[in-house]
C-alpha positions in Angstrom: -53.8 41.8 112.0 -51.2 42.5 114.7 -49.7 39.2 114.5 -49.4 39.6 110.7 -47.5 42.8 111.2 -45.3 41.2 113.8 -44.3 38.4 111.3 -43.8 41.0 108.6 -41.3 43.0 111.0 -39.6 39.8 111.9 -38.9 39.1 108.2 -36.7 42.2 107.7 -33.5 41.9 105.5 -30.8 40.2 107.6 -28.4 42.8 106.1 -30.4 45.6 107.8 -30.3 43.7 111.1 -26.7 43.1 110.6 -25.9 46.8 110.0 -27.9 47.7 113.1 -26.0 45.2 115.3 -22.7 46.4 113.7 -23.5 50.1 114.6 -24.6 49.1 118.1 -21.4 47.0 118.5 -19.1 49.8 117.3 -20.8 52.2 119.8 -20.3 49.6 122.5 -16.6 49.2 121.7 -16.1 52.9 121.5 -17.6 53.3 124.9 -15.4 50.5 126.3 -12.2 52.0 124.8 -13.1 55.4 126.0 -13.7 54.1 129.6 -10.3 52.2 129.3 -8.6 55.4 128.3 -10.2 57.3 131.2 -9.1 54.7 133.8 -5.6 54.5 132.3 -5.3 58.3 132.5 -6.6 58.3 136.1 -4.2 55.6 137.0 -1.3 57.5 135.4 -2.2 60.7 137.2 -2.4 58.8 140.6 1.0 57.2 140.1 2.9 60.1 138.7 
């Protein structure tokens, strides 16, 4: 029974998986941009 459930879970709509990865990717890029901004501000404060 468990194997059948796993196979059914694996057959989720590709669009759904795409949306999940897109939201995850967007969060990751936002975190990276935020970290870059913080680093740039710190460098700016140190220099000036």
